[in-house]
C-alpha positions in Angstrom: -1.9 -28.6 79.7 1.3 -29.0 81.7 2.6 -32.6 81.8 2.4 -34.2 85.2 6.1 -35.1 85.3 7.0 -31.4 84.8 4.7 -30.4 87.6 5.8 -32.9 90.2 9.0 -31.1 91.3 7.3 -27.7 91.3 4.0 -28.3 93.0 5.4 -28.3 96.5 6.8 -24.7 96.1 3.6 -23.6 94.4 1.4 -25.0 97.2 3.6 -23.2 99.8 3.1 -20.0 97.9 -0.7 -20.4 97.8 -0.7 -21.1 101.6 1.6 -18.1 102.2 -1.0 -15.9 100.6 -3.9 -17.2 102.7 -4.8 -19.9 105.1 -6.6 -22.5 102.9 -7.7 -26.1 102.6 -6.8 -28.8 100.0 -9.8 -28.4 97.7 -9.3 -24.7 97.5 -5.6 -25.2 96.7 -6.5 -27.4 93.8 -9.0 -24.8 92.5 -6.5 -22.0 92.9 -3.8 -24.0 91.0 -6.4 -24.5 88.2 -7.2 -20.8 88.1 -3.4 -20.0 87.8 -3.3 -22.2 84.7 -1.8 -25.4 86.1 -4.7 -27.5 84.8 -6.8 -29.8 86.9 -4.8 -31.1 89.8 -6.8 -33.5 92.1 -6.9 -33.4 95.8 -5.4 -36.9 95.6 -2.2 -35.3 94.3 -2.3 -32.4 96.7 -2.9 -34.4 100.0 0.4 -36.4 99.9 2.3 -33.1 99.3 0.6 -31.4 102.1 1.3 -34.4 104.4 5.0 -34.1 103.5 4.9 -30.4 104.2 3.4 -31.1 107.6 5.9 -33.8 108.5 8.7 -31.4 107.5 7.0 -28.7 109.7 6.6 -26.3 106.8 2.9 -26.0 107.3 0.6 -26.4 110.3 -3.1 -27.4 110.1 -6.1 -26.2 112.0 -9.4 -28.0 111.9 -12.4 -25.7 111.5 -16.1 -26.0 110.9 -17.3 -25.7 107.3 -20.4 -23.9 106.1 -21.0 -26.8 103.7 -20.3 -30.2 105.1 -17.7 -31.7 107.3 -14.9 -29.9 109.1 -11.9 -28.8 107.0 -8.2 -28.7 107.7 -6.9 -25.2 107.0 -3.2 -24.9 106.4 -0.8 -22.0 107.2 2.8 -21.5 106.6 5.3 -21.9 109.5 8.5 -19.9 109.8 10.4 -22.9 108.5 7.9 -23.0 105.6 8.7 -19.4 104.7 12.4 -20.1 104.6 11.8 -23.2 102.4 9.5 -21.1 100.1 12.2 -18.4 99.7 14.8 -21.2 98.8 12.3 -22.6 96.3 11.9 -19.1 94.7 15.7 -18.6 94.5 16.1 -22.1 92.9 13.3 -21.4 90.5 14.8 -18.1 89.4 18.2 -19.8 88.7 16.4 -22.6 86.8 14.3 -20.1 84.8 17.4 -18.1 83.9 19.3 -21.2 82.8 16.4 -22.5 80.6 15.8 -19.1 79.1 19.5 -18.8 78.4 19.5 -22.2 76.7 16.4 -21.6 74.6 17.6 -18.2 73.4 21.0 -19.5 72.5 22.6 -17.2 75.1 20.9 -14.2 73.6 18.8 -12.7 76.5 17.0 -10.3 74.0 15.6 -13.1 71.8 
Protein backbone atom coordinates (compact mmCIF):
# COMPACT_ATOMS: atom_id res chain seq x y z
CA UNK A 1 0.00 0.00 0.00
CA UNK A 2 1.31 3.44 -0.94
CA UNK A 3 1.52 5.77 2.08
CA UNK A 4 -1.00 8.63 2.04
CA UNK A 5 1.69 11.30 2.37
CA UNK A 6 3.39 10.05 -0.81
CA UNK A 7 0.10 10.06 -2.68
CA UNK A 8 -1.03 13.57 -1.72
CA UNK A 9 1.14 15.42 -4.20
CA UNK A 10 0.45 13.00 -7.03
CA UNK A 11 -3.28 12.42 -6.81
CA UNK A 12 -4.25 15.63 -8.58
CA UNK A 13 -2.29 14.68 -11.70
CA UNK A 14 -3.53 11.09 -11.55
CA UNK A 15 -7.15 12.24 -11.28
CA UNK A 16 -6.64 14.57 -14.25
CA UNK A 17 -5.31 11.62 -16.27
CA UNK A 18 -8.32 9.47 -15.39
CA UNK A 19 -10.69 12.29 -16.39
CA UNK A 20 -8.72 12.83 -19.61
CA UNK A 21 -9.36 9.20 -20.58
CA UNK A 22 -13.12 9.43 -20.01
CA UNK A 23 -15.80 11.61 -18.50
CA UNK A 24 -16.35 10.15 -15.07
CA UNK A 25 -17.65 10.75 -11.54
CA UNK A 26 -15.92 10.68 -8.12
CA UNK A 27 -16.86 7.14 -7.07
CA UNK A 28 -15.68 5.75 -10.39
CA UNK A 29 -12.41 7.69 -10.04
CA UNK A 30 -11.79 6.08 -6.64
CA UNK A 31 -12.46 2.61 -8.09
CA UNK A 32 -10.20 3.22 -11.09
CA UNK A 33 -7.37 4.42 -8.84
CA UNK A 34 -7.77 1.22 -6.83
CA UNK A 35 -7.66 -0.88 -10.02
CA UNK A 36 -4.44 0.89 -11.06
CA UNK A 37 -2.85 -0.14 -7.74
CA UNK A 38 -3.16 3.03 -5.67
CA UNK A 39 -5.02 1.22 -2.90
CA UNK A 40 -8.33 2.28 -1.48
CA UNK A 41 -8.79 6.03 -1.84
CA UNK A 42 -12.06 7.32 -0.47
CA UNK A 43 -14.38 9.74 -2.20
CA UNK A 44 -13.74 11.99 0.82
CA UNK A 45 -10.17 12.33 -0.41
CA UNK A 46 -11.16 12.75 -4.04
CA UNK A 47 -13.91 15.38 -3.64
CA UNK A 48 -11.67 18.16 -2.24
CA UNK A 49 -9.20 17.58 -5.08
CA UNK A 50 -11.97 17.74 -7.66
CA UNK A 51 -13.29 20.95 -6.09
CA UNK A 52 -9.80 22.49 -6.39
CA UNK A 53 -9.60 21.32 -10.00
CA UNK A 54 -12.97 22.94 -10.71
CA UNK A 55 -12.02 26.22 -9.01
CA UNK A 56 -8.82 26.25 -11.06
CA UNK A 57 -10.92 25.62 -14.18
CA UNK A 58 -9.03 22.42 -14.98
CA UNK A 59 -12.22 20.33 -15.03
CA UNK A 60 -15.88 21.06 -15.72
CA UNK A 61 -18.82 19.19 -14.25
CA UNK A 62 -22.09 18.11 -15.83
CA UNK A 63 -24.93 16.73 -13.72
CA UNK A 64 -26.63 13.68 -15.23
CA UNK A 65 -29.22 11.13 -14.24
CA UNK A 66 -27.93 7.87 -12.83
CA UNK A 67 -29.23 4.37 -13.53
CA UNK A 68 -28.90 3.59 -9.82
CA UNK A 69 -29.85 6.40 -7.48
CA UNK A 70 -29.39 10.16 -7.41
CA UNK A 71 -27.94 12.29 -10.17
CA UNK A 72 -24.15 12.28 -10.60
CA UNK A 73 -21.61 14.94 -11.46
CA UNK A 74 -19.52 13.83 -14.41
CA UNK A 75 -16.19 15.56 -14.85
CA UNK A 76 -14.35 16.36 -18.06
CA UNK A 77 -11.01 17.99 -18.70
CA UNK A 78 -10.85 21.55 -19.97
CA UNK A 79 -8.16 22.91 -22.28
CA UNK A 80 -6.49 24.43 -19.24
CA UNK A 81 -6.69 21.01 -17.55
CA UNK A 82 -4.91 19.40 -20.50
CA UNK A 83 -2.08 21.93 -20.22
CA UNK A 84 -1.83 21.29 -16.46
CA UNK A 85 -1.81 17.53 -16.99
CA UNK A 86 1.00 17.81 -19.54
CA UNK A 87 3.00 19.92 -17.07
CA UNK A 88 2.38 17.30 -14.37
CA UNK A 89 3.64 14.54 -16.69
CA UNK A 90 6.79 16.54 -17.53
CA UNK A 91 7.44 17.15 -13.83
CA UNK A 92 6.77 13.50 -13.04
CA UNK A 93 9.27 12.36 -15.67
CA UNK A 94 11.93 14.66 -14.22
CA UNK A 95 11.24 13.44 -10.69
CA UNK A 96 11.19 9.80 -11.73
CA UNK A 97 14.52 10.23 -13.52
CA UNK A 98 16.11 11.95 -10.50
CA UNK A 99 14.88 9.28 -8.06
CA UNK A 100 15.99 6.43 -10.31
CA UNK A 101 19.36 8.14 -10.76
CA UNK A 102 19.72 8.42 -6.97
CA UNK A 103 18.63 4.84 -6.26
CA UNK A 104 20.91 3.35 -8.89
CA UNK A 105 23.89 5.41 -7.72
CA UNK A 106 24.04 7.16 -11.07
CA UNK A 107 24.14 3.84 -12.92
CA UNK A 108 21.08 3.87 -15.23
CA UNK A 109 21.60 0.17 -16.05
CA UNK A 110 21.31 -1.03 -12.43
